C-alpha positions, 0 to 999 in steps of 0.5 A: 499499499505504501508504494501505491500511495507514493506513486499516486503522490508522485503523479499529483506532482506532475501538474505542479512540476509543469507549472514550476518548469514554465515559470522557470523558463519565463524567469530565465529567458534570455529575453527577460531583462531581469534574468541576469540581475541579482534578483533574477538569479535568486528567483532562479535559485529558489525555482530550480531548488524546489523543482529538483526536490519534487521532480521525478528523475528518469534513468540517464543514458551512457552517451559516451563522447568520442575517445580522443587518442593522439588528437584523433577522435574515435566514435564509441558505439553502444549495442545490446548484445544480450537481452535478458528479462532483468538485464541488458548486456551492453557492449561499448567499442570504439572505432579503430579498436583492434580486433584482438582487443581484450574484453572487459566485463564491468558488473555494475552494482545492483543496489538501487542505482542504474548502471549509469551511476558508473558511467565515468568508471567505464569510460576510462576503459574505452580507449584500450578495451571492448567493454561490456556492461551489465545494464540492470533493469528495473523490476517494476518493468519486468512482468511476472511471467518472466519468473524469479530473479534472486541471488543465484540467477544474478550469478548465473547471469555473470557466468552466461555473460562471461561464456558469451564473451569467451576465454581470455576475458576479464571481469571488473565488479563494483561495490555489491557486485563484488560478492556475486562476481567472486561467487561466479568465478569461484564456481567456474573455477571449480568446474574448469570453465574455459570462460572464467576470467583471466583477472577479477577486479573488485572495488569497494565490495562487502566481501566480509562485513565482519572486518572492521565493522562500521556504522552501516554494518552495525546497523545491519547487525541489528536487523532480521530478514523478517523485519526487512521483509515486512518493512521494505517489500512492496508490490508493484502498482497495476499501472507498471508492466511488473504489476504485482511483483514484489520489490524493494522500491527505489524510493525507499532505497534512496531515502536509506542512502541519503539518510546515511549522509543527510547533513552532507546532502543538505550542505550540497543543496544549499551550496547549489542554491548559492551557486546559481544566485552568484552565477557560478555556472560550472559548479551548478552544472557539476551538482546537476550532473551528479544528482540527476544521476543519484536521484534516478533509481530503480526497484530491485526484485524482492527475491534478489534483495532479500537473498542478497541481504541474507547471504552477504550481510545477515549471514556472511555465507561466502567468508564463512564457507557456507555459500552455495549456488543451486545447492552446490557448495562454492568455495574460493579455494577453487580459484587458482589462476584468476588474477585478483585485484582488490581496491578500497577507499581510505574514507569509505564509510560504507565498505570499510578497509579490509572488507574487500581485501578479505577476498585475498585471504579467502582465495588461499590456493591463489599464488601470491603473485596473482593477488594485489590490494590497493587502498586510494588515499583520501576518497570515500565510496563514490570517490573510489570510482569517480572523480579526479583521483579515480581517473589519475591513480585508480583507473591506471592501476586497474589497466596496469593489473589487467594488461599484466595478465592478459 
């Protein structure tokens, strides 16, 4: 019922948003003599700030600009190469890329945001690699006839994607994707699957949340599966293709994300108001770009959400050696020839230091030369895969690791 009430509320805001948008266009029109005055900028700041609080944020596109190499521009082509009920496997290939260029599967986190939240992360690999991205779909748009999607179905998708790409490919898993990514690689290694990746890079992933507990993991420790299901799981309203499907709604996820750093979000919105009022265009644009993506969320299938919470956060099945894949035990000890690189952010308040690095200890049969860990100084959870430090320090390290084991 909560989902239905929110959906009705959001629909009721449509005429209000339309009126505010029209007023904003009039006030900011270039032919309006007051648009560039101090009062005009203040009114613009007030209106846009209000609009952004009330509006619905749609999914953004990747829309990569051409890759520039030695002053030459190479267009980037985007294709859907596999169309699954809950995910599109996208391929990004720049013009001029050698036919034998290494293939990299970028596993975007499925934790509320769209894969485009990591648009900048993937862009750094377009010059050298044929990049594949898991573009997870909004569960509210998936009909009930498509069946269940849980943790094991997620892992099965990753295995199928790696087999589609073929032997010699690489995997890069971000945040939440680290656990199913490592599970998939362990299962493939156990069965000597020739399509298992040559390298696995995991960034800020909750491999073992028992290590160095933080506020987030302490909060999770007090939860129960029964309470989570009662409070967070709702049915999709009838006007969507996935009507009746049980989901963890994006609106609730967004509220959870923002509550963890509410003070910071408020400060950023206040600063946005000031930037518009004082005519600081570049700063205001950076705020728009970030929050246009950050506020765009999707619904997660209830089975996937609950199974992930139980296996990863409540029971920590992988580090405890209790993980299974369709009834078959999964052990990281089966990984013996996949080069693994783990990365963490020094100031990450969601995934503490050591929680991702724990994967290297779990892979106890993997030679030391095939293991590497890196802590990026002075970055938080999003800074590890976005921003100047990511571009300058982190991405080159990942490329170096992949190229060294290609």
